[in-house]
C-alpha positions in Angstrom: -36.9 174.8 62.8 -40.6 175.7 62.8 -41.6 176.7 66.4 -44.7 174.4 66.5 -42.6 171.3 65.8 -40.1 171.8 68.6 -42.8 171.4 71.3 -40.3 170.3 73.9 -38.6 173.7 73.7 -42.0 175.3 74.2 -42.9 173.0 77.1 -39.6 173.8 78.8 -40.5 177.5 78.4 -43.9 177.0 80.0 -42.9 174.4 82.7 -39.1 174.8 83.2 -38.9 173.5 86.7 -41.6 170.8 86.5 -40.3 167.2 86.8 -40.5 165.6 83.4 -38.6 162.3 83.8 -37.8 160.1 86.8 -35.5 157.0 86.5 -37.2 154.3 88.6 -33.9 152.5 89.2 -31.8 155.5 90.4 -34.7 157.8 91.4 -32.8 160.6 89.5 -35.1 163.3 88.1 -34.9 165.7 85.2 -37.0 168.9 84.8 -38.4 170.0 81.4 -35.6 172.6 81.2 -33.0 170.0 81.9 -34.5 167.6 79.4 -34.6 170.2 76.7 -31.1 171.4 77.4 -29.8 167.8 77.2 -31.5 167.2 73.8 -30.3 170.5 72.4 -26.7 169.6 73.5 -27.0 166.1 71.9 -28.4 167.8 68.7 -25.4 170.1 68.6 -23.0 167.2 69.2 -24.6 165.2 66.4 -24.3 168.2 64.0 -20.7 168.4 65.1 -20.3 164.8 64.0 -21.6 165.7 60.6 -25.2 164.4 61.0 -27.5 165.9 58.4 -31.2 166.1 57.9 -32.6 162.7 57.0 -29.7 160.8 58.5 -30.6 157.9 60.8 -29.5 157.7 64.4 -30.0 154.3 66.0 -30.1 153.4 69.7 -29.7 150.0 71.3 -30.6 150.5 74.9 -33.1 149.4 77.6 -35.5 152.1 78.7 -33.3 155.0 79.6 -33.2 158.8 79.4 -31.1 158.6 76.3 -34.1 157.5 74.4 -35.7 160.9 75.0 -32.4 162.8 74.5 -31.9 161.3 71.0 -35.5 161.5 69.9 -35.8 165.2 70.7 -32.3 165.9 69.4 -33.3 164.3 66.1 -36.5 166.4 66.1 -34.4 169.6 66.3 -32.0 168.8 63.4 -34.2 166.8 61.1 -32.5 163.5 61.7 -34.4 160.2 62.1 -34.4 158.3 65.4 -34.4 154.5 65.1 -34.8 152.7 68.5 -33.6 149.1 68.1 -35.3 146.1 69.7 -32.6 144.7 72.0 -34.6 141.5 72.5 -33.9 140.4 69.0 -31.0 138.1 68.0 -27.7 139.8 66.9 -28.5 138.5 63.4 -31.9 140.2 63.4 -30.4 143.5 64.8 -27.8 143.4 62.0 -30.5 143.0 59.4 -32.4 146.0 60.7 -29.2 148.1 60.7 -28.5 147.1 57.1 -32.0 148.1 56.2 -32.0 151.6 57.7 -28.3 152.3 57.4 -27.7 154.6 60.3 -24.7 156.9 60.5 -24.4 156.4 64.3 -25.6 153.9 66.8 -25.9 154.8 70.5 -25.0 151.6 72.5 -25.9 151.3 76.1 -23.3 149.8 78.5 -25.5 146.7 78.8 -24.9 145.9 75.2 -21.3 147.1 74.7 -20.1 143.5 74.0 -22.0 143.8 70.7 -19.9 146.7 69.5 -17.6 144.7 67.3 -20.5 142.8 65.7 -22.1 146.2 64.7 -19.1 148.3 63.7 -18.1 145.8 61.0 -21.2 147.0 59.2 -19.4 150.3 58.7 -21.4 152.3 61.3 -19.8 154.2 64.2 -21.0 153.5 67.8 -21.1 155.8 70.8 -21.7 154.8 74.4 -24.8 155.9 76.4 -25.3 155.4 80.1 -21.8 156.4 81.1 -19.8 159.5 82.1 -18.7 160.2 78.5 -22.3 160.3 77.4 -23.2 162.8 80.1 -20.5 165.0 78.6 -22.4 164.8 75.3 -25.5 166.0 77.1 -23.7 169.1 78.2 -22.1 169.8 74.8 -22.1 173.6 73.8 -25.5 174.2 72.2 -26.0 175.7 68.8 -27.6 179.1 68.5 -30.1 177.9 65.9 -31.2 174.6 64.4 -32.7 174.0 60.9 -35.6 176.0 59.6 -36.2 173.5 56.8 -37.9 170.8 58.8 -41.6 170.4 58.1 -44.3 168.4 59.8 -44.1 165.7 57.0 -40.4 165.1 57.5 -39.6 161.7 59.1 -38.8 161.8 62.8 -38.6 158.1 63.7 -38.5 154.6 62.3 -40.0 152.0 64.5 -39.5 148.4 63.4 -42.5 146.1 63.7 -42.2 142.9 65.8 -41.9 140.6 62.8 -44.1 137.8 64.2 -45.8 137.4 60.8 -42.6 138.0 58.7 -39.5 140.1 58.4 -39.7 143.3 60.5 -40.7 146.4 58.6 -39.5 149.9 59.4 -42.6 152.1 60.1 -41.7 155.7 59.2 -43.4 158.2 61.6 -43.3 161.9 60.7 -43.3 164.8 63.1 -47.0 165.2 62.2 -47.9 161.6 63.1 -46.1 161.6 66.4 -47.4 165.1 67.3 -51.0 164.4 66.4 -51.1 161.1 68.2 -50.1 163.0 71.3 -52.6 165.8 70.8 -55.4 163.4 70.0 -54.6 161.4 73.1 -54.3 164.4 75.5 -57.7 165.8 74.4 -59.6 162.5 74.0 -58.3 161.0 77.2 -58.4 164.3 79.2 -54.7 164.1 80.2 -53.4 166.9 82.4 -50.1 168.2 83.8 -51.0 166.4 87.0 -50.8 163.0 85.4 -47.9 160.6 86.2 -47.2 157.4 84.2 -44.8 154.5 84.7 -43.4 153.3 81.4 -42.3 149.6 81.4 -43.2 148.8 77.8 -40.0 149.0 75.8 -39.4 152.4 74.2 -38.2 150.7 71.0 -41.9 149.9 70.7 -44.6 152.4 69.9 -46.5 151.4 73.1 -43.6 152.5 75.2 -42.8 155.6 73.3 -46.0 157.0 71.8 -48.9 155.5 73.7 -48.4 157.5 77.0 -44.8 158.8 77.4 -44.9 161.5 74.7 -48.5 162.6 75.3 -47.7 162.9 79.1 -44.6 165.0 78.3 -46.4 167.2 75.8 -49.1 168.1 78.4 -46.5 168.7 81.1 -46.9 165.6 83.3 -44.3 163.2 84.6 -42.9 160.0 83.0 -41.3 157.4 85.3 -39.0 155.2 83.3 -38.7 151.6 84.3 -36.7 148.9 82.4 -37.7 145.7 84.2 -41.3 144.7 85.0 -41.6 142.9 88.3 -45.2 142.8 89.5 -44.5 143.5 93.2 -42.0 146.3 92.3 -44.5 147.8 89.9 -47.1 148.1 92.6 -44.6 149.7 95.0 -43.6 152.3 92.3 -47.2 153.1 91.4 -47.7 154.2 95.0 -44.3 155.8 95.5 -44.5 158.0 92.5 -48.2 158.7 92.9 -49.0 157.4 89.4 -52.4 158.3 87.9 -52.4 156.3 84.7 -50.4 153.3 83.4 -50.3 151.1 80.3 -49.4 147.5 80.6 -49.9 144.4 78.3 -52.3 141.6 79.4 -49.4 139.3 80.3 -48.2 141.9 82.8 -51.7 142.3 84.2 -51.9 138.6 84.5 -48.9 138.5 86.7 -50.0 141.7 88.6 -53.4 140.4 89.8 -51.9 137.1 91.1 -49.7 138.9 93.7 -50.7 139.5 97.3 -49.6 143.1 96.9 -52.4 143.7 94.3 -55.1 142.5 96.7 -53.7 144.4 99.6 -53.4 147.8 97.8 -56.1 150.4 97.1 -54.0 152.4 94.6 -55.4 155.8 95.8 -53.8 158.0 93.2 -54.6 155.8 90.1 -57.3 157.2 87.8 -57.1 154.4 85.3 -55.3 151.2 84.4 -54.9 150.7 80.6 -54.3 147.4 78.7 -53.0 147.3 75.2 -51.0 145.3 72.6 -53.3 142.3 72.7 -56.9 141.5 73.6 -57.4 141.3 77.3 -58.8 138.2 79.0 -62.1 138.9 80.8 -60.8 137.6 84.1 -58.5 140.6 84.3 -61.5 142.9 84.1 -63.1 141.0 86.9 -60.1 141.3 89.1 -60.1 145.1 88.8 -63.9 145.3 89.2 -63.8 143.4 92.5 -61.4 146.1 93.8 -63.5 148.9 92.2 -60.5 150.0 90.2 -61.0 151.7 86.8 -59.7 149.5 84.0 -60.1 149.5 80.3 -58.3 148.3 77.1 -57.4 150.1 74.0 -56.3 149.3 70.5 -53.4 150.5 68.4 -50.6 149.6 66.1 -47.3 151.1 65.1 -48.7 152.3 61.8 -51.5 154.4 63.4 -50.9 156.2 66.7 -50.9 153.8 68.5 -53.9 155.4 70.2 -57.2 155.3 68.2 -60.1 154.8 70.6 -61.6 156.1 73.9 -63.9 154.4 76.3 -64.9 155.6 79.8 -64.2 153.3 82.7 -67.9 153.1 83.3 -68.7 152.0 79.8 -65.7 149.6 79.9 -67.5 147.6 82.7 -70.7 147.5 80.7 -69.1 146.9 77.3 -66.5 144.4 78.4 -63.9 143.7 75.7 -64.8 146.9 73.8 -62.0 149.4 72.9 -64.6 152.1 72.7 -65.3 154.7 70.1 -62.9 156.6 67.7 -61.0 159.4 69.3 -61.6 163.0 68.4 -59.1 163.4 65.5 -59.3 160.1 63.7 -61.8 158.1 61.6 -62.5 154.4 61.7 -64.4 152.2 59.2 -64.9 148.4 59.0 -64.6 146.9 55.5 -66.0 143.6 54.4 -64.3 141.2 52.0 -66.5 142.6 49.1 -65.2 146.1 49.8 -68.4 147.4 51.3 -68.6 148.8 54.8 -69.8 146.4 57.5 -73.2 146.8 59.1 -73.9 146.8 62.8 -72.5 143.7 64.5 -71.0 142.5 61.3 -67.2 141.7 61.2 -65.0 143.7 58.8 -61.3 144.7 58.5 -60.5 147.7 60.7 -59.3 150.7 58.7 -58.0 153.9 60.3 -57.5 157.4 59.0 -55.9 160.5 60.6 -52.9 162.8 60.8 -51.4 160.3 63.3 -51.0 157.6 60.6 -47.5 156.5 59.4 -46.0 157.8 56.2 -44.6 154.7 54.6 -42.5 151.6 55.2 -38.8 152.2 54.9 -37.4 150.5 51.7 -40.7 148.7 51.2 -42.8 150.3 48.6 -45.0 147.3 47.9 -45.9 146.8 51.5 -46.8 150.5 51.8 -49.1 150.3 48.8 -50.8 147.2 50.3 -51.3 148.9 53.7 -52.0 152.6 52.9 -54.9 153.0 50.5 -56.5 156.5 49.9 -55.1 157.6 53.2 -56.6 154.7 55.1 -54.4 152.3 57.1 -55.5 148.7 56.4 -54.7 147.2 59.8 -55.3 143.5 59.0 -57.3 143.3 62.2 -61.0 142.3 62.3 -63.5 144.1 64.4 -67.2 144.7 64.8 -69.3 147.7 66.0 -72.4 147.3 68.1 -75.7 149.3 67.9 -74.3 151.9 70.3 -71.2 152.6 68.2 -68.7 150.7 70.4 -66.0 148.8 68.6 -64.8 145.3 69.5 -61.6 143.7 68.1 -62.3 140.0 67.2 -58.8 139.0 66.0 -56.2 139.3 63.3 -57.3 138.8 59.7 -54.5 136.2 59.3 -55.6 134.5 62.6 -59.2 133.9 61.5 -59.9 130.2 61.1 -62.0 128.8 58.2 -63.2 125.4 59.0 -65.7 123.6 56.8 -66.5 127.0 55.3 -67.3 128.6 58.6 -65.4 131.6 60.0 -64.1 131.1 63.5 -62.6 134.0 65.5 -60.1 132.7 68.1 -60.7 135.5 70.6 -64.3 134.3 71.2 -63.0 130.8 72.2 -60.1 132.2 74.2 -62.4 134.4 76.3 -64.7 131.4 77.1 -61.9 129.0 77.9 -60.0 131.7 79.8 -62.9 131.9 82.2 -62.5 128.2 83.3 -61.3 128.1 86.9 -58.5 125.6 86.1 -57.1 127.6 83.1 -54.3 130.1 83.6 -53.7 131.1 80.0 -55.0 130.0 76.6 -54.4 130.6 72.9 -56.4 129.3 70.0 -55.0 128.9 66.4 -56.0 127.2 63.2 -54.0 124.2 62.0 -54.1 122.5 58.6 -56.7 119.7 58.3 -57.4 117.7 55.2 -61.1 117.3 55.5 -62.2 120.7 56.8 -59.3 122.9 55.6 -58.4 124.0 59.1 -59.0 122.7 62.6 -59.5 124.7 65.7 -56.6 124.0 68.2 -56.3 125.3 71.7 -53.0 125.6 73.7 -53.6 125.7 77.4 -51.6 126.5 80.5 -53.2 125.2 83.7 -53.1 126.9 87.1 -50.8 125.3 89.7 -52.0 121.8 90.7 -55.0 122.0 88.5 -56.0 119.0 86.3 -58.7 118.7 83.6 -59.3 116.3 80.8 -60.1 117.0 77.2 -63.5 115.5 77.7 -64.2 118.0 80.4 -63.0 120.9 78.3 -65.2 119.8 75.4 -68.2 119.7 77.7 -67.4 123.1 79.0 -67.2 124.5 75.5 -70.5 123.0 74.5 -72.2 125.2 77.0 -71.4 128.4 75.0 -69.9 127.5 71.6 -71.2 126.0 68.4 -69.8 122.6 67.6 -67.6 123.9 64.7 -66.0 126.4 67.2 -65.0 123.7 69.7 -61.3 122.9 69.5 -60.5 119.5 67.9 -57.1 119.5 69.6 -56.0 120.6 73.1 -52.3 120.9 73.8 -51.2 121.5 77.4 -48.0 123.6 77.9 -46.1 124.8 80.9 -46.1 128.4 79.4 -47.2 130.1 76.2 -44.4 131.6 74.0 -44.5 135.4 74.0 -43.2 138.1 71.7 -40.8 140.9 72.9 -43.8 143.0 74.0 -45.7 140.3 75.8 -48.1 139.2 73.1 -48.8 135.5 72.8 -46.7 134.3 69.8 -49.2 132.3 67.7 -46.6 131.7 65.0 -44.5 129.8 67.5 -47.5 127.8 68.6 -48.2 126.6 65.1 -44.5 125.6 64.8 -44.8 123.7 68.1 -47.8 121.8 66.8 -45.9 120.7 63.7 -43.1 119.3 65.8 -45.5 117.1 67.8 
């Protein structure tokens, strides 16, 4: 294998005794030498089972050391790592397995009851998270692994969430994963002193690629957690002296409502990052009151997921901005007519760089629709201000056209989210005979709060044009969420049809 691709082996040589991984549940630690030795043993064991370059190795597990073992093992022998979303139904998991056709599936003890429902697909399972698996991680290591692996060979397939259709397998090469890490380290100024706490699931690019791999590449420490509990998170941040953390807005929403958040100063934290969905402005305000650095980013499985940088100081002035493109990627906004958008003009966000995905597994048409001349067409809408800062305004598919006017749900969500009685809000477009679509708001009120539709309309009239004001308000006890904590707008539309 080319030396520059096996960067874990090189990191273990440079920082053999530095703590690489900590398990939050057990407090067990692994040094870089131990992590590299484990992955080399697993790679040798896989080769002994007949695994060849290009074969897929799947894993169904909560966040666990085995995720890193198998990813780095695959990188050494040219196999392809496929982390499976354990929050899906067994039917959906089976469909993904049929699509990627792995030769082996690692099955955590937590999911061993699913074994019979997976092996009937003709694939062999092996257990992780038990004594037998630990024997695999000490299997006799091969003297040498393949020299035929190049940077464009696939390293991982991460399946998208599927909220807008059937999940697609995003193929990430050695190059795309490595350059996302390099770009992140340099653009975000990460160092070996950085410590992160990973709660985002590692079957998702946010859990694996956003911070975990960049932190490991630079020689820092990753604390692996598999269950987000707001109070426990705060305790762990302080116990492990974390410096940087990535959570989704839903998690921050729960975090800022705890007494522990208001009682803590978080002395070791350099920055709190928000991703996966646009962040409500009241979360910014909660961190600003405590003088804690907070900012949000933007990414997707097909590109990075890291694409922008913004300083904590600029994030307070440019609220809602994801910043400017990072050092080693390019961004452009494209209008419907194909021309680049002007300043403060909305266009589709397109991304280019060595961190971009290679193709969709078994989905040539979708690949052609998304990758054009090296540019990833994200399907997200954004605008750029006169200072070069970018703002995400919503999904292209979420944009509402009512009476010929374009309405961006995020603008309405930010305004309604600032109302003192509203806990959470989501805005979608629903079919409407006269205007084509109507603006509809789904609202969760804070405990014991009450508000009428008339009061909400009056509140909207202060800031929003009449065509942007929701024509329907639906009050719910909670908003449906996807497996990574995003508000599931597809489910909201289905709820509206049932009423």
